[in-house]
N, C-alpha and C positions, 0 to 999 in steps of 0.2 A: 441739320441732318441731311445727308445726301439722298437724292431720289432713288428709290429701288422699286421698279415696276413689278407687278405680279409676274411670276415666271422666272425672275432673276434668282439665282441661287446665292444666298448670303452664307457661304460655307463657314461653319464654325471652325473648321480645321485651319482656315487661313488666319484666324485670330487667336489661335492657341499654339504659340510657338514652342517647339520642343526645347528643353533645357533652360527655360527662364523660370527660376524658382519663385520670383515675386510677382509673376503675371497672374492676375485673378481671372480665371476662366469663367466663373459664374457671372462676374460683372460684365465681361465681354459678351457673353451670351444674352444677358438682359438688355444691353445696349443694342445688340443686333435685332432684338425683337422691336424695340422702339424705332429703329431705323427703317423698318418695313412700312411704317405709316408715313405717307407723303400726301402732297396736294392731290395727286391722281389716285391714290389709294387710301382715303381717309378712314375707311371702315374695313376691317378684315376679320375673318373667322380664325379660330385656332388652327384649322386645317390649312388655310391660306398661309399663315405664318410658318407652319411646319414646312410647307413646300418652299418658301422663300429662304429659310435659314438652313434647311437640311438637318435640323436638329431632331432628335427622337421625340415622338409625340408626348410621352410622359414628361419629358423635360420642358417642352413648350407649355404644357398645362401648369406645371409648377411655376415657371417664370411668369406666365400671364396672371396666375393667382396672386403671386407676390406683388406684381406691378399694379394690380387692381387694388389690393389692400393698401398700398402706398398712395393710390390716387393717380398714378402715372398712366394707367389705362382705365377706361370706364365703359360701361355697357352702352352700346348704341341705342338710340331711341326705339328702333324697331328691329326685330329679329334677335339673333344670338351673336351678332358680330361685336367687335370691340373698336374703340377709337381712343385717341390720345386724350388724357385728362388735363385739366387746367394747370396742375403743378409742373407739367413739362415746360410751359411757357416761362416759368420762373428760373429755369436752368441758365438762361442767358441774361439774367438781370444785371450782372456786373457790366456787361457790354452796353446795356441801355442806361446805366446809372447817370450818365452825363446829359441825357436828353430831358427836355421839359416833360411834365407829367402828361400833357395832352398827346404828345408824340409817343411817349413811353407806353401809355395805356392803350393806344389804338390796336395793336395786334391782339392783346388780351380781350378787348371789347369785341373785336371782329370775330374772334373765335366763338365767343358766346352768342353773338348775333346769328352767326351761321348755324350753330348747333341747335338753337331754339327757334330760329326763323322769326326773330323779333328784333326791333331796334334797341340799341343800348346807348345810353348817354352818360357823359361825365360832366359834373357841375362842381362849382365851388361857391363859397359863401362870400357875399360882398354887402356888408351892412345888414339890412333887413331883407335883402334879396338873395337869390341864387343866380349865378351866371353860368351859362352852358359853354363848356370849353371844347367838347369833342362829341361826335355822334357817329355811330356805325350802324349801317343798314344791312338788310339782307335782300338780295335781288327778288325774292319771292313775295315781298311785302312793300306796299307803298303806303306810308303813313305820314301825314303832315304834322309832325310834332314840333317841338321847339328846335330851331336851327342853332348852330354855333353862334355865340354872341348874344342870344336872346336872354332876357331876364324874366324872373317870376318871383312873387313874394314867397318867402320861406314857408309861410302857412299854407300856400296853395300848391306846393310841389312835394312829391314823395321824397325827392333828394334832400329837400330842406328838413323834412321830418327825420330822415336818417342822420343828417349832420348834427341836429340837435340831440338825437339819441346817443351819438358817439362821443359827445363832449363830457368833460367832467362837470360836476354839478355847479361849481362856481362860474365857469365860463357860460354854461347853459343859462343860468339865471341872468347873467349880464346881457346875453343876446335876447332873451325873452323880454327883459325890461325895454330894450330898444324897439322890439316889435310892438309891444303894448303902446309905446309912445307914438309910433309912426303908422301903425295899422291896427288900431284897437278893434274895429269891427270884425275883420277876418280872424284875429286872435281869439276873440270871444266865441266865435262860431266853431273854431277848429280846436280849441284848447283840449277838450276831452279826448278827441281823436289823437292828438299829438301825445298826450299823456299815456294813452293806451299803446301807441307806437313805441314809446320809450320802454315800457314794460315788455313789449314783444321783443325788442332788440336785446334786452337783458337775457331773454330765454333762447333766442334763435340766432342772434348776430346779424339780423336784417329786419327791415320793417315792411309791412304790406299796407296797401291802400286799396280797399275794395269799394269803389264808387263813392268815397267820402267827399272828394272834391268835385268830380264830374261822374254822374251816375253810370254813364256808359263805358267808363274806363277803369281798369284795374292796374295796379303797379306794385313793383317790389324794388327796394333800394337798400344799399349797404354803404356805410361811411368809410372814408380813408383819412387818417390824420397824417399831416406832414411830420417828418422826423423830429422837428423841434416842438411839435404840438401846437404851433401857432396858427396853422391854417387847416381847414377842413375841406374835404372833397367828398363826393359820393358818386357811385355808379347806380344807375337805375334803368329799369325796363318798364315802359308804359305801353299798354295796348288795350284793344277792345276787350271787354269782359268775356265775350264769346270765345276769344282766342286765349285769354288768360284767366280761366276759372281758378278758384281757390286752390285746388289740388296742384295745378300747374305752377302757381306762384310759389308754393312750398317745395316744389321740385326744382325750380329755378333759383330760389333764394340761397340754398347752400352753395351752389356753384358761383353765384354772384359774390357771396361772402368770401369764398376761397380766392376768387380773382382779386378782391380788394387786398387780401393778405399778400399776394404775390406782388402787386403794385406797390404796396407800402414797403415791402422788403427792398424792392428795386430803388426806391427813393432814398434809402439810407446811404450815406457816404461811405466809401471804402469798403 
């Protein structure tokens, strides 16, 4: 989307040519609303959008309501302004389809990191461990979490719990057997928590970890399956429990879940 600073008039009349019987005016107007949001104007009020598009205020209200219902706009964390929603990132998935997942996922992860001011990591499963592939930070937070290339036992990482939860039962049992053989102590201490995470995933589509691995840290994670189902990935956010209390985890979780859906779609060929 091209940058349109506040004050620029995105005239609807310029995008509603006379005499074109198949031109969809409502679609053009909806896209003009989305084009108002840029790097320099990430949050806008309905009044701001009205000034930028020169559309009637009742029309702006209906367009914004529809875009919010579809997820393309979402309420900003503070005030009454709006911002782009995660599904907007999926519009360019065909362009990104040939990129590897770490590169493909980065803009989606960075959008979440910026919105929630928390770090977001991407990991995959490698035997009884998870391997961190990508990490996005926010400038307002310095946190020494797992760097790209680091490993952690599946039992000790929220991303590992999410990947187990996202597997079919047969594959999960196979991975659990490998964990029991290589890391029986951690598996024994964490099994009940992982079982609870699997149940949580079935209800919410993501898993939480509230101090179960390290008492001072909370986390939320959601899995991503490769198109052929042979490889699992997960997005996760881990932070101090003072910054990520339970209510914030359950606010972040649905956005993380929707982000995994966008990335999974982008991984599909053709």
